[in-house]
C-alpha positions as CSV (number, residue, x, y, z in Angstrom):
1,X,33.9,-42.2,38.4
2,X,35.3,-38.7,38.9
3,X,37.7,-38.1,41.6
4,X,36.4,-36.7,44.9
5,X,36.4,-32.9,45.3
6,X,39.2,-31.4,47.5
7,X,38.6,-30.6,51.2
8,X,36.3,-27.6,51.6
9,X,35.0,-27.9,48.0
10,X,31.5,-29.1,47.4
11,X,30.7,-30.6,44.0
12,X,27.3,-29.3,42.8
13,X,25.2,-30.8,40.0
14,X,22.4,-29.0,38.2
15,X,20.0,-31.2,36.2
16,X,18.7,-29.4,33.0
17,X,15.7,-31.4,31.8
18,X,13.5,-31.6,28.7
19,X,10.2,-32.7,30.1
20,X,7.7,-35.1,28.5
21,X,4.0,-35.7,28.9
22,X,4.4,-38.8,31.0
23,X,5.2,-37.9,34.7
24,X,6.7,-41.4,35.3
25,X,9.1,-41.0,32.4
26,X,10.2,-37.6,33.7
27,X,10.8,-39.0,37.2
28,X,12.8,-41.8,35.7
29,X,14.9,-39.3,33.7
30,X,15.5,-37.2,36.8
31,X,16.6,-40.2,38.8
32,X,18.9,-41.3,36.0
33,X,20.4,-37.8,35.9
34,X,21.0,-38.0,39.7
35,X,22.9,-41.3,39.1
36,X,25.0,-39.6,36.4
37,X,25.7,-36.7,38.8
38,X,26.8,-39.0,41.5
39,X,29.1,-40.9,39.1
40,X,30.7,-37.6,38.3
41,X,31.4,-36.9,42.0
42,X,28.4,-34.7,42.8
43,X,27.5,-34.1,46.4
44,X,24.5,-31.8,46.0
45,X,22.1,-32.3,43.1
46,X,19.3,-29.9,42.2
47,X,16.4,-30.6,39.7
48,X,14.5,-27.9,37.8
49,X,11.2,-26.5,38.7
50,X,8.2,-28.9,38.5
51,X,10.3,-31.5,36.7
52,X,7.8,-34.3,36.9
53,X,5.4,-32.8,34.3
54,X,5.3,-30.5,31.4
55,X,4.9,-26.9,32.5
56,X,1.1,-26.9,32.9
57,X,0.7,-23.3,33.9
58,X,0.5,-22.1,30.3
59,X,-3.3,-22.5,30.7
60,X,-5.9,-22.4,33.5
61,X,-7.1,-26.0,33.6
62,X,-8.7,-27.5,36.6
63,X,-7.8,-31.0,35.5
64,X,-4.1,-30.2,36.0
65,X,-4.6,-30.2,39.8
66,X,-4.6,-34.0,39.4
67,X,-0.9,-33.8,39.0
68,X,-0.4,-32.5,42.6
69,X,0.6,-34.9,45.3
70,X,1.3,-34.7,49.1
71,X,4.7,-34.4,50.7
72,X,5.7,-37.0,51.8
73,X,4.3,-38.7,48.7
74,X,5.4,-40.8,45.7
75,X,7.9,-38.3,44.2
76,X,9.4,-37.1,47.5
77,X,9.7,-40.8,48.6
78,X,11.6,-41.6,45.3
79,X,13.9,-38.6,45.8
80,X,14.6,-39.7,49.4
81,X,15.6,-43.2,48.2
82,X,17.9,-41.7,45.5
83,X,19.5,-39.3,48.0
84,X,20.2,-42.1,50.5
85,X,21.4,-44.5,47.8
86,X,23.8,-42.1,46.3
87,X,24.7,-40.2,49.5
88,X,23.8,-36.8,47.9
89,X,21.8,-33.9,49.0
90,X,18.9,-33.8,46.6
91,X,16.7,-30.8,45.9
92,X,13.4,-31.5,44.0
93,X,10.6,-29.2,43.1
94,X,7.1,-30.8,43.5
95,X,3.5,-29.7,42.8
96,X,2.3,-30.1,46.4
97,X,-1.2,-31.0,47.4
98,X,-1.4,-29.7,50.9
99,X,-5.2,-30.0,51.3
100,X,-8.3,-30.0,49.1
101,X,-8.1,-26.7,47.3
102,X,-4.7,-25.7,48.7
103,X,-1.7,-26.4,46.4
104,X,1.9,-25.1,46.5
105,X,4.9,-25.0,44.2
106,X,7.3,-26.5,46.7
107,X,10.9,-27.8,46.9
108,X,12.0,-30.7,49.1
109,X,15.5,-30.8,50.5
110,X,16.7,-34.4,51.3
111,X,20.0,-34.8,53.1
112,X,22.6,-37.4,52.0
113,X,21.0,-40.0,54.3
114,X,17.6,-39.6,52.6
115,X,16.0,-37.6,55.5
116,X,13.8,-34.7,54.6
117,X,15.7,-31.7,56.0
118,X,13.1,-29.2,55.1
119,X,10.5,-27.8,52.7
120,X,10.3,-24.5,50.9
121,X,7.1,-23.2,49.4
122,X,7.5,-20.7,46.6
123,X,6.7,-17.2,47.9
124,X,6.5,-15.1,44.8
125,X,3.8,-16.3,42.4
126,X,3.7,-14.9,38.9
127,X,0.6,-14.2,36.7
128,X,1.9,-13.5,33.2
129,X,0.8,-14.7,29.8
130,X,1.5,-18.5,29.6
131,X,2.7,-18.4,33.3
132,X,-0.7,-18.5,35.1
133,X,0.7,-19.7,38.4
134,X,-1.7,-17.7,40.6
135,X,-4.5,-20.0,39.4
136,X,-2.6,-23.1,40.7
137,X,-0.4,-22.1,43.6
138,X,-1.1,-20.7,47.1
139,X,1.8,-18.4,48.1
140,X,4.2,-20.0,50.4
141,X,3.8,-19.6,54.2
142,X,7.1,-21.0,55.5
143,X,9.1,-17.9,54.8
144,X,12.7,-17.9,53.5
145,X,14.8,-20.7,54.9
146,X,18.3,-22.1,54.9
147,X,18.9,-25.8,55.5
148,X,21.9,-27.4,57.1
149,X,23.1,-30.5,55.2
150,X,26.0,-32.9,55.2
151,X,27.8,-30.8,52.6
152,X,26.9,-27.3,53.6
153,X,24.1,-24.9,54.3
154,X,21.8,-24.4,51.4
155,X,19.0,-22.1,50.6
156,X,16.2,-22.9,48.1
157,X,14.1,-20.4,46.2
158,X,12.0,-21.1,43.1
159,X,12.0,-19.4,39.7
160,X,10.0,-16.1,40.0
161,X,11.7,-15.7,43.4
162,X,15.0,-15.1,41.6
163,X,14.0,-11.6,40.6
164,X,13.6,-10.4,44.2
165,X,16.6,-9.3,46.2
166,X,14.8,-9.5,49.5
167,X,14.4,-13.3,49.0
168,X,18.1,-13.8,48.4
169,X,19.1,-11.5,51.3
170,X,16.8,-13.1,53.9
171,X,17.9,-16.6,52.9
172,X,21.6,-15.6,52.9
173,X,21.2,-13.9,56.4
174,X,20.2,-17.4,57.7
175,X,23.6,-18.7,56.7
176,X,23.0,-20.2,53.3
177,X,26.3,-20.6,51.4
178,X,24.6,-21.7,48.1
179,X,21.3,-20.4,46.8
180,X,19.5,-22.9,44.5
181,X,16.8,-21.6,42.2
182,X,14.9,-24.5,40.5
183,X,13.6,-22.8,37.4
184,X,11.2,-23.0,34.4
185,X,11.8,-20.0,32.3
186,X,11.8,-19.5,28.5
187,X,10.8,-17.3,25.5
188,X,7.4,-16.6,24.1
189,X,7.5,-17.1,20.3
190,X,6.3,-13.6,19.6
191,X,8.9,-12.0,21.9
192,X,12.1,-14.0,21.3
193,X,13.3,-12.2,18.1
194,X,13.1,-8.7,19.7
195,X,13.5,-9.3,23.4
196,X,15.0,-12.8,23.8
197,X,18.7,-11.9,24.3
198,X,17.7,-9.1,26.7
199,X,15.4,-11.3,28.7
200,X,18.0,-14.0,29.1
201,X,20.7,-11.5,30.0
202,X,18.5,-9.9,32.7
203,X,17.8,-13.3,34.2
204,X,21.4,-14.2,34.3
205,X,22.5,-10.7,35.6
206,X,20.0,-10.4,38.5
207,X,21.1,-13.8,39.9
208,X,24.8,-12.8,39.6
209,X,23.8,-9.7,41.5
210,X,22.4,-11.8,44.3
211,X,25.6,-13.7,44.5
212,X,27.7,-10.5,44.7
213,X,25.4,-8.6,47.1
214,X,25.3,-11.5,49.6
215,X,28.7,-13.2,49.0
216,X,27.2,-16.6,48.2
217,X,27.1,-19.1,45.4
218,X,24.0,-19.1,43.2
219,X,22.9,-22.1,41.2
220,X,20.0,-22.1,38.8
221,X,18.9,-25.4,37.0
222,X,16.4,-24.6,34.2
223,X,14.3,-26.9,32.0
224,X,14.9,-26.8,28.2
225,X,13.0,-27.5,25.0
226,X,9.7,-26.4,23.5
227,X,6.4,-26.9,25.4
228,X,3.4,-25.4,23.6
229,X,4.3,-21.9,22.6
230,X,7.1,-21.5,25.2
231,X,10.7,-22.4,24.4
232,X,12.5,-23.0,27.7
233,X,16.0,-21.7,27.2
234,X,18.1,-24.0,29.4
235,X,21.3,-22.1,30.2
236,X,21.5,-23.5,33.7
237,X,24.5,-22.0,35.5
238,X,26.5,-21.6,38.7
239,X,28.0,-18.3,39.8
240,X,30.5,-17.7,42.6
241,X,30.2,-15.1,45.3
242,X,32.1,-12.6,43.2
243,X,29.5,-12.9,40.5
244,X,31.9,-15.0,38.3
245,X,30.0,-17.6,36.2
246,X,31.8,-20.9,37.0
247,X,29.9,-23.0,34.5
248,X,26.9,-22.8,32.2
249,X,24.9,-25.3,30.3
250,X,23.8,-24.9,26.7
251,X,20.4,-24.0,25.3
252,X,19.9,-27.0,23.1
253,X,19.1,-30.0,25.2
254,X,19.2,-31.9,28.5
255,X,22.4,-31.8,30.4
256,X,23.9,-32.5,33.8
257,X,26.1,-29.5,34.8
258,X,28.7,-30.4,37.5
259,X,30.6,-27.6,39.2
260,X,33.1,-27.5,42.1
261,X,32.2,-24.7,44.7
262,X,34.9,-23.8,47.2
263,X,32.8,-22.7,50.1
264,X,35.8,-21.0,51.7
265,X,35.3,-18.3,49.1
266,X,32.2,-17.0,51.0
267,X,34.5,-16.0,53.8
268,X,37.2,-14.5,51.6
269,X,34.8,-12.5,49.4
270,X,32.8,-11.1,52.4
271,X,36.1,-10.0,54.1
272,X,36.9,-7.9,51.0
273,X,33.4,-6.8,50.1
274,X,31.8,-6.5,53.5
275,X,28.2,-5.6,52.4
276,X,26.6,-7.5,55.3
277,X,28.8,-5.6,57.8
278,X,27.8,-2.2,56.3
279,X,24.0,-2.8,56.1
280,X,22.1,0.1,57.7
281,X,19.4,-2.1,59.3
282,X,18.2,1.0,61.3
283,X,17.2,2.7,58.1
284,X,15.3,0.0,56.2
285,X,11.9,0.2,57.8
286,X,10.3,1.3,54.6
287,X,11.2,-2.0,52.9
288,X,8.1,-3.6,54.5
289,X,5.8,-1.1,52.7
290,X,4.4,-1.8,49.3
291,X,5.3,1.7,48.0
292,X,6.5,4.8,49.7
293,X,4.0,7.3,48.4
294,X,3.1,9.5,51.3
């Protein structure tokens, strides 16, 4: 077992998964990865987006709604048991069945005693080729949230949310020290050769920007491997509040990325780059408009 992290340092684990057709095998693989993370000293563990199934949003198929489940439900109960058993904060993305015809792309945050600290429902829902999420998911109605846990205050956003600075800002303003982005992002076959490097770089860059602009850690666990005509690129990573990439997973397979995050750096970086101090909140009224065209 790895040595415990120093005082003030939180050891974070990102689970990069290659998902199969069988939801039970995916759940078992996720729980095994949580065990590995704990054995390596992790205190907070985050799973990738919709880890219990293949990424079904590549087509509009009503039968896929059968994958959804309530919260609390079988998957969240299993995550609660794992969190309590290993004394880790555990973040898991679940296809939530809220009611008949109302489904969300949600993330549960379980504290180290297994209790459900809170729930985040994905706010920004994409509708792109092979990412037909608007067919499946009702936009979140819980807003942007930060959750106090045994090992620090964490914010959770999901995949498409990672492109929106407003989401990161509003979560950070509630005291989040680490922003977690469970993710399922990859390359289309017909785009990779021309645009693949640029797409990956943009994804990485925008999240590093959120870390810098808000003085927080950012952690993004992605899935990996080919599913249909999408090649999920992995590359899960953690960046510090100065935008420095602390660790990054590969693109070739499943991996548990374990990273020490010294939360005292949030204070240090914000003292030297006081972006929150210098915000002109009196001048931002237009941000609530769709477009300033009058």
